[in-house]
C-alpha positions as CSV (number, residue, x, y, z in Angstrom):
1,M,-11.1,23.6,-4.2
2,A,-9.6,23.0,-7.4
3,Y,-10.4,19.6,-8.9
4,P,-11.7,18.4,-12.3
5,K,-15.4,18.5,-12.3
6,L,-17.0,15.1,-13.8
7,K,-19.9,15.3,-16.1
8,T,-21.7,12.8,-14.1
9,T,-23.0,14.6,-10.8
10,K,-23.5,11.2,-9.3
11,R,-19.6,10.4,-9.7
12,D,-19.1,14.2,-8.4
13,V,-21.1,13.3,-5.2
14,T,-19.3,10.0,-4.7
15,A,-15.8,11.4,-5.1
16,K,-16.5,13.7,-2.1
17,E,-18.3,11.1,-0.4
18,L,-15.2,8.8,-0.6
19,A,-12.7,11.5,-0.1
20,K,-14.4,12.1,3.2
21,R,-14.6,8.3,4.1
22,F,-11.1,7.6,3.3
23,G,-9.7,11.0,4.5
24,C,-7.8,11.6,1.0
25,S,-8.6,14.5,-1.4
26,T,-10.7,14.0,-4.3
27,R,-7.8,13.9,-6.7
28,T,-6.7,10.4,-5.3
29,V,-10.5,9.4,-5.9
30,F,-10.5,10.6,-9.6
31,R,-7.1,9.0,-10.3
32,A,-8.3,5.7,-8.9
33,W,-11.3,6.0,-11.6
34,S,-9.4,7.1,-14.4
């Protein structure tokens, strides 16, 4: 699991949850946020 960790733990958890919900990688979630 090599993905950039965010400073906010809340965002990190949300990223994992979104990735599981949409069935996509966390990279896509971070890309949408950035």
